Structures are given as C-alpha cells and as structure tokens.
VOGU-3710 file (C-alpha; in Angstrom, 3 decimals, decimal comma):
1> mrqtqlftkt> 78,562/35,651/26,876  75,321/36,933/28,239  76,042/39,503/30,910  73,489/37,813/33,195  75,609/34,715/33,110  78,984/36,437/33,550  80,573/36,316/37,020  81,172/39,997/37,400  79,852/43,026/39,152  80,757/46,676/38,646
11> qkeapadeia> 81,285/49,063/41,511  80,921/52,781/41,829  83,971/53,032/44,058  87,285/51,186/44,382  88,712/50,251/47,794  89,744/53,383/49,778  93,337/52,019/50,269  93,874/51,507/46,472  95,699/54,467/44,994  96,799/53,113/41,587
21> knaqllirag> 94,475/54,097/38,724  94,952/50,728/36,984  93,846/48,763/39,981  91,018/51,196/40,822  89,496/50,774/37,426  90,098/47,006/37,084  88,508/46,496/40,503  85,500/48,765/39,752  84,973/47,092/36,374  85,150/43,564/37,892
31> yihkemagvy> 88,392/42,406/36,253  90,264/41,730/39,470  89,697/41,329/43,232  92,109/42,792/45,726  93,249/40,113/48,242  95,873/42,277/49,952  98,458/44,924/49,069  100,159/43,815/45,899  98,103/40,620/45,569  95,073/40,369/43,254
41> qllplglmvv> 92,818/37,638/42,055  92,000/37,540/38,348  88,190/37,332/37,861  86,850/35,992/34,550  87,109/39,208/32,584  90,652/39,787/33,927  91,656/36,171/33,056  90,376/36,795/29,451  92,594/39,809/29,159  95,583/37,991/30,474
51> qnikqivrdg> 94,957/35,060/28,145  94,795/37,373/25,168  98,107/39,062/26,102  99,615/35,612/26,692  98,555/34,503/23,228  100,213/37,500/21,569  103,362/36,821/23,532  103,137/33,080/22,713  103,002/33,890/19,055  106,248/35,767/19,397
61> mrelgmneli> 107,935/32,995/21,261  107,001/30,521/18,639  108,501/32,839/15,996  111,773/32,613/17,961  111,553/28,873/17,914  111,044/28,499/21,643  109,266/25,591/23,374  106,749/26,192/26,216  106,849/24,377/29,527  105,735/24,740/33,101
71> ptilqrkklw> 108,438/24,548/35,778  107,821/24,302/39,529  107,610/27,355/41,707  109,442/25,572/44,550  113,200/26,289/44,645  116,105/24,288/46,095  118,203/26,360/48,457  121,425/24,458/47,568  121,151/25,442/43,881  120,716/29,124/44,539
81> vrthrwddet> 123,486/29,089/47,148  125,780/27,783/44,395  125,125/30,801/42,278  125,332/33,234/45,220  121,666/34,400/44,846  120,016/32,779/47,938  121,561/35,399/50,211  119,149/38,183/51,069  121,927/40,711/50,754  122,072/39,809/47,040
91> vdiwfkselk> 118,377/39,166/46,341  116,156/40,870/48,902  112,762/39,813/47,557  112,738/36,077/48,346  109,720/34,422/49,889  111,178/31,481/51,843  109,649/28,723/53,915  110,517/25,639/55,951  109,753/22,107/54,755  108,077/19,848/57,314
101> aggevglaws> 110,553/17,242/56,240  113,362/19,656/57,115  115,302/22,290/55,125  114,530/25,589/53,527  112,634/26,173/50,253  112,275/29,295/48,166  109,245/30,428/46,108  110,419/31,386/42,617  111,076/35,035/41,917  112,967/33,922/38,803
111> heepladmmk> 113,929/30,604/37,094  117,443/30,821/35,613  119,040/28,481/38,044  116,541/25,520/38,061  116,088/25,628/34,355  119,778/25,767/33,620  120,234/22,887/35,999  117,442/20,933/34,291  119,207/21,403/30,914  122,002/19,127/32,118
121> nhvasykdlp> 119,636/16,230/31,254  119,113/17,641/27,700  122,467/19,123/26,622  125,557/16,994/26,128  127,055/17,999/22,800  127,206/21,082/20,607  124,770/19,146/18,376  122,072/19,704/21,096  122,412/23,457/20,746  120,993/25,988/20,372
131> vaiyqfqnkl> 117,772/25,419/22,341  115,319/27,800/23,941  112,420/27,361/26,323  109,804/29,553/27,859  106,992/29,659/30,460  104,143/31,665/31,819  104,432/31,581/35,606  103,179/33,167/38,769  106,214/34,827/40,317  106,473/35,736/43,962
141> rnelraksgi> 108,511/38,659/45,134  108,535/40,045/48,636  108,374/43,705/47,595  108,709/46,283/50,300  106,481/48,619/48,440  103,381/47,539/46,410  101,439/50,625/45,599  101,251/50,589/41,831  98,392/48,146/41,514  99,058/45,235/39,152
151> mrgrefimkd> 102,111/47,057/37,699  104,135/46,071/40,726  102,715/43,183/42,737  104,027/40,654/45,232  102,473/37,968/43,010  102,217/38,413/39,274  102,290/36,595/35,945  105,386/36,716/33,919  106,642/35,186/30,718  110,321/34,284/31,063
161> aysfaatekq> 112,406/32,566/28,423  115,866/31,050/28,464  118,208/30,420/25,546  121,130/28,010/25,574  123,728/28,216/22,810  127,075/26,688/21,886  128,746/29,769/20,591  128,605/33,491/21,152  127,206/33,951/17,628  124,392/31,581/18,231
171> hsdmyerskt> 123,576/33,441/21,428  123,911/36,916/19,846  121,587/35,859/17,018  118,830/34,935/19,478  119,424/38,015/21,606  119,139/40,405/18,648  116,193/38,571/17,111  114,410/38,827/20,498  114,539/42,618/20,321  112,667/42,615/17,037
181> vymdifkrlg> 110,086/40,063/18,165  109,466/41,865/21,425  108,843/45,134/19,591  106,366/43,260/17,308  104,588/41,999/20,398  104,282/45,449/21,898  103,040/46,773/18,589  100,281/44,191/18,557  99,433/45,206/22,105  98,933/48,832/20,901
191> igddtyvtfa> 101,994/50,337/22,614  104,666/49,887/19,972  105,043/53,563/19,174  105,632/54,375/22,807  107,971/51,495/23,722  111,737/51,704/23,459  114,632/49,213/23,603  116,515/50,674/26,575  120,112/50,330/27,680  119,921/49,446/31,421
201> aggaftefsh> 121,711/47,978/34,407  121,309/44,222/35,117  120,463/44,338/38,798  120,648/40,913/40,376  120,965/39,281/36,848  123,992/40,700/34,971  126,094/43,817/34,725  124,027/45,326/31,884  120,765/44,454/30,144  118,268/45,755/27,726
211> efqtvceage> 114,761/46,776/28,989  111,673/47,553/27,002  110,336/50,807/28,545  106,891/52,132/27,620  106,195/55,848/28,068  103,657/55,995/30,993  103,055/58,630/33,631  102,342/55,905/36,169  105,620/54,175/35,502  108,274/53,854/38,208
221> dvtyiakdkg> 111,339/54,451/36,000  112,875/57,450/34,323  114,190/56,798/30,813  116,269/59,261/28,825  114,862/59,064/25,298  116,111/60,568/21,976  112,790/59,910/20,137  113,978/60,870/16,614  116,865/58,436/16,863  114,915/55,710/18,717
231> vaineevidt> 117,577/55,587/21,463  116,697/55,114/25,128  118,870/54,775/28,277  117,731/54,036/31,826  118,398/56,767/34,358  120,420/54,270/36,367  123,164/54,019/33,769  123,017/57,418/32,103  126,443/58,353/33,477  128,093/55,108/32,513
241> adlaelgvtk> 126,591/54,495/29,151  128,781/55,098/26,103  126,679/57,804/24,514  129,038/58,120/21,509  128,564/54,438/20,725  124,819/54,875/20,935  125,078/57,848/18,591  123,519/60,514/20,861  124,602/63,352/23,095  123,152/63,931/26,513
251> delvptktae> 121,424/67,111/25,254  119,358/65,035/22,772  118,012/62,822/25,627  114,665/63,841/27,274  113,920/62,360/30,724  110,571/60,605/30,501  108,373/58,582/32,942  108,240/54,975/31,749  107,116/51,518/32,788  109,361/48,465/32,204
261> vgnifnfgrq> 107,263/45,957/30,293  110,075/43,549/29,263  113,746/42,861/29,611  116,494/40,691/28,138  119,740/39,677/29,860  122,916/38,299/28,478  124,493/35,820/30,992  127,338/34,864/28,728  128,842/31,686/30,077  128,961/32,757/33,776
271> kaeevglfft> 125,562/31,374/34,758  126,104/27,982/33,125  129,490/27,726/34,718  128,104/28,472/38,203  125,257/25,842/37,702  127,578/23,333/36,031  125,944/23,287/32,569  128,709/22,162/30,214  128,748/20,567/26,787  131,277/18,938/24,490
281> deqgeqvpvw> 132,284/21,337/21,703  133,489/20,442/18,155  137,097/20,161/19,419  135,975/17,683/22,129  136,444/20,131/24,934  134,047/20,563/27,907  132,873/24,154/27,854  130,002/26,137/29,563  126,831/26,968/27,613  126,079/30,571/26,527
291> mgsygigvtr> 122,822/31,675/28,210  120,288/34,416/27,788  117,098/35,361/29,674  114,024/37,147/28,232  111,150/38,424/30,378  107,742/40,098/29,757  105,441/41,184/32,496  102,009/39,833/31,516  99,904/41,328/34,349  102,078/44,445/34,365
301> lmgvlvekfa> 101,210/44,928/30,688  97,546/44,702/31,646  98,086/47,571/34,136  100,098/49,648/31,715  97,399/49,358/29,026  94,823/50,597/31,526  97,040/53,470/32,618  97,783/54,544/29,051  94,406/54,295/27,366  91,730/54,789/30,076
311> dekgivwpvg> 89,691/57,924/30,038  87,354/59,639/32,497  84,635/57,028/31,792  86,632/53,942/32,324  88,945/51,380/30,684  89,677/51,441/26,933  91,073/48,131/25,688  93,059/47,826/22,427  91,551/45,457/19,875  92,988/42,043/20,332
321> vapydvhlvg> 93,393/42,445/24,126  89,788/43,119/25,144  87,805/40,213/26,578  85,136/40,801/23,878  85,152/42,748/20,643  81,680/44,090/21,054  79,519/45,040/23,965  75,989/44,512/22,671  73,716/46,657/24,840  70,018/45,621/24,773
331> lnlddaeird> 67,306/48,102/25,685  63,597/47,676/26,085  64,158/44,035/26,851  60,997/43,840/28,966  59,216/43,644/25,584  59,323/40,004/24,403  59,453/40,968/20,746  62,455/43,230/21,292  64,152/40,667/23,422  63,822/38,070/20,670
341> fadgiysalk> 65,126/40,523/18,172  68,204/41,319/20,366  68,765/37,574/20,893  68,826/37,195/17,104  71,438/39,855/16,608  73,574/38,318/19,414  73,404/34,843/17,760  74,164/36,241/14,340  77,293/38,089/15,517  78,500/34,928/17,400
351> krgvkvlfdd> 78,025/32,744/14,282  80,191/35,155/12,349  82,975/34,783/14,861  82,567/38,037/16,672  83,311/37,877/20,396  80,240/39,496/22,025  79,248/40,423/25,546  75,485/40,852/25,453  74,068/43,028/28,199  70,797/41,164/28,476
361> riearagekf> 69,804/42,552/31,877  66,150/43,419/31,889  66,007/45,404/35,127  69,002/47,620/34,424  68,266/51,098/33,091  69,829/52,505/29,923  72,119/54,885/31,803  73,422/52,027/33,986  74,051/49,898/30,938  75,902/52,671/29,036
371> gdadllgmpy> 77,956/53,492/32,107  78,999/49,861/32,529  79,884/49,554/28,894  82,167/52,619/29,131  83,722/51,248/32,372  84,356/47,760/30,981  85,949/49,206/27,853  85,276/46,782/24,978  86,390/48,271/21,627  82,845/48,639/20,191
381> rvvvskktke> 79,418/49,251/21,734  76,363/48,301/19,701  72,868/49,342/20,886  69,843/47,171/20,019  66,427/48,506/21,122  62,918/49,168/20,012  64,102/52,206/18,054  66,798/50,034/16,319  64,228/47,470/15,271  61,843/50,130/13,921
391> egqfevvdra> 64,470/52,160/12,025  66,596/49,247/10,952  69,729/51,124/12,082  72,242/50,145/14,734  74,239/52,730/16,677  77,934/51,687/16,846  80,287/53,538/19,153  84,040/53,255/18,922  85,128/53,200/22,581  88,590/54,662/21,882
401> tgeasfmsee> 87,402/57,679/19,823  83,906/58,048/21,102  82,681/58,323/17,484  79,250/56,972/16,773  77,877/55,692/13,438  74,635/54,151/12,331  74,577/50,972/10,283  72,111/48,545/8,764  72,076/45,035/9,994  73,972/43,878/6,892
411> dlyaelteq> 76,655/46,587/7,283  76,958/45,815/10,988  77,826/42,268/10,314  80,289/43,170/7,586  81,954/45,940/9,722  82,375/43,849/12,899  83,503/40,673/11,071  86,452/42,676/9,570  87,766/43,864/12,980
//
C-alpha cells in the first residue's frame, strides 16, 4: 500500500478526554477513531491488526476441530429468562431495547443461550457428539466504567466458542486441549512468556473458571503468580483456592497487575438442562449435553499489545500482528530518478510476498516520515533515498530493538523474505 492512498492520518495529540495509553497511541497513529467513551471505530490500519489477530486465533480453533459461524446479535428475552440471566440483578451489563412489533430484545453480551438452543436442531443422539462451534462477534456491554481504551469497551470484538459433549471425558478432553491451544495462540501473538492459565471465579457464567492473564501494568486485575511453577490465581479467589492442590503456598505467590485476554468456562450439564438441550445416550436415556465456553478478547488483545510493547516513540507491533512487515520510507522523492528507484524497490518487495507500506509522500519532510514510522510501529523500517541509490546500501531499522543495519539490495530481499 502506498501511504498516499491509505485512509489514515497521524495526529500529534490524542483527544483530551482519552486517558488510556493504548487508545491515545492508536488514535494518534490512525488505527482507530473514538466515537464515544468505550466505543471506537476501526480504521483501515486497525482493521488489519484485528484481522491478523483473528487469523492467529482462527488457526487455533481449527486445531481444536471447531467450525466457524456468525450468529445474530439480537437476543430473545424468553430464552434468557429461562436461564435466569435476563434479570439486571444477575447480569448488569445488558443493552436492551423495545421492538416496534412489541416485546423486549437484548443485544448480545454473550451467546451461550442462543447457540445452545440452536443446537437442538443438530444434536439428537450421542452419535452427533462431540461438536464445537465458534464465532467472531461484536459484543455490546453496558459498562458503567469505560476508561481503559479498547481494553474495556462498551462495544468490542470477541472470539467465543462453545463445545457440546456426550460425556464428561469428551468435555474434559476439549477443555484441557483448549488450554494448550490458547497458550500457543498467545505465544504467536508475542505474549506467551507473560501469560498464565489462571484459576478464577466464574462471575455470571459458572462458579469457577480459568482465565488467561497477561502481565500488564494497565490491566484491571491482580493475579497472584508463582512464576517458577507456572501457577496463577486471580485475586478474587485467592482465599478459596486450594493452594495445596495447585502445589504452591501463599508465600510463593506474587501479586501482579494483569489483563485478562481469554477465559474458559465449564458449564457441566447445567446450562444445557436450563435451555433444554438433551440427547439420547447409548442406554437410550434422555440426558443433557455437557457444555463448555471459550473466549478470547480480540480488540482487547490489540490494546494489550500496545500497552506492553509501545515505547516513547509510539507503537511497536510484534511480527505477524502488524498491518505491514515493512515501512518503506522514501526520501528525495521530488527527484524523478529517485522516485522511480524507490518504486522499483517497493514493487520488488511486493513481488517477493513482503507486506509493505510505502511512504511515497513527496511533500513530507524526513523528520515527519521517520516520526510517523515510529508512531505506526511496523516491525522494520527501510530507507530508500538518493544516498541509498548512490551507495547501494539500505538502512534497515528493527522497530523493537532500534538496531540499524545496512544491506545491499540482494541482502535486503533475502532478509525481509525470511521474516
């Protein structure tokens, strides 16, 4: 993409009412637009990041044998009343509205009920199980407080998955496999070493759950972590957790600021029983399905990555998440010969499969271009200029480390193609 054709604009300042670093930088860099507190529009660069995160998550879901679908965001009151989760005393984050035809409708904050109800049309016998489905969906939650940027919004993108099993063993196998797959996902996102499977309360879902908490100063949770043993417990359940069973003492646990990037819930048979999702088992008996729920906050991950890796110059995206692999910065482009040379490098990189953002702006000065490149945070910056052409050397800067190296054109193509 040529920067002159990209719908984006950097800003020197973020909105005065935006206090979260992740949102400040994403707004300034032109990844998102703030509509209102807790509500953001994804601009082209932001959408690219989200799509890259989605793809990494999608690869994990396929590994688990899950099928993707897109449910509706509109929710039937009757169904949620049946499971006792329509009442604002139980779930206090509903957005609700009135239908012109009469009756109330909810805007989805979660999807367990409607998808379990849908499965009645697909599950009749133990031979139909196990099965698992997932979605990427805009969730709406009427949060009282929305001051953490895209890490806690009133509208956000989430991946949620649901498993349906005939036996406790089938369910447990999926539940335990999901822990491994989730950790592989977070490793690919660059936060694997700082993310812990965390014993936690279930909130409006179940009595207990497992969260995936990432060490992050901007996080809203406190997790007690025994790093050497890889054990983590949410502050909410530190007094009730069986520390002996987890193999730690309280003295080994260090309170740490974290951000929840994923969670998994074991519903057992209760949710299916409430919804009326039964199947015929091998003995010919009608029994409720075993259910599990598995969430990952996609836009929250975007915010966490900014909070964890950004420096004083701007955003620093991990490889594989960034919109582009390389920010090709063209200087001296008012010279037609240099402009043709820079265009040739841009085309050659594209042909080799390198995702390139080419700063082809003629009027912008070098300092402005370098400042924007730092702010936007692509993994590598390559400078092409009159000096480059004369010396046959390209300056390549690693955004994460700041290290600069000089390469020939041949070495440049070889290096960037391997990334």
